[in-house]
N, C-alpha and C positions, 0 to 999 in steps of 0.2 A: 328530464333531469338536465340541469344546466352544467356547463363546464366546471364551474366552481364546486358544485356539489360532487361531481365525479372526482375532482382532485382531492377534495376533503375525504371522501370515502376511501380513496387509494392510500392516503396518509394514515387514516385510522386503521386500515388493514395491516399496516406496517408498524402499528403501535406508536405512531408519531402524532399524538394529540396536540402537543404544544405547537408543533410545526403547522398543524392544521388550523389552529386558532390564529397563529401569526399570518398564515396565508389569507384567511378570511379578513382579518383586520386590515392588512395592507391592500387587498384587492377591492375592498368595499368602502374603506374609510369609516367603518363602524367602530365604535369603542370596543375595548377588549371584552367587556362584559357581554355586549350584544354578540360579538364574534364567538365567544365561548358558548353562549346559549344556543347559537345556531349549530355549532359543532356537536354539542351535547345532544341536540334534538336528532341530528343525523345518526349519531352513535347509538342512541336508544332505539332507533328503528321506528319511532312513532312519527307523529306529524311534525314536519319541519317547521320550526318557529322562526319567523322573521322578526327582526327587531321592531319595536314600536318607536315611531318618531315623534318628536315633540311638537311638530307643526301640523295643523290641519291644512287642507287644500287652500282655503281662503288665506290663512296666515302665510303659507308658502308664497302664494301669489303676491301678497302685500309686501313681503320681505324682498322678493325678487324685483318687484316694481320699484321699491326704494333704492335698491342697488343700481338698477338701470338708470334711474333719475339722476344718480351721481356718476353716470358714465363708467360704471364698474361692471362691465359685461362678464369679465373673467371671474370676478367675485361671485356674480350671480350664478354662473354655471357651476362653480365649485360648491356653492351653497346647495344647489339643487341636487348634485351628485351625493353630497353628504347627508341630505335629509330624505332622499327617496331611494328607490331601487334602480333608478335610471343609470344607464351607462353614460359615458362622456358624450357620445354622439346624440343620444336622446335628450340629454340635459341641454346641450347646445341648441338643438332644434326647438325645444320648449322655450328657452330663453329668447331665442330669435323670434319666435312667433309672438311672444309677449312684447318684444321690442317693437315689432311692427304695429301692434295695437296701440301702444303708447304714443307713437309719433303722429 
């Protein structure tokens, strides 16, 4: 169980579902709908549903490569964090590994 899930569970135990959704939304950069679905899945006690992202692995790679070709490393990192479950450190490492391959 990750830290976010623990924090969500704690808020749900205190009947603070709206705050739990806001926490997920701000912690992950997921949309409100995806954040609510995540909280709902925890609340129901079933399988935790992770949001579905709009980009396949190849599309993600293509978009990041385009951002890097325009010298927009920060934009590429932000894009990766928004489209994946990666944290900032992992996204930065992913982008930097691609940057080395492009050069």
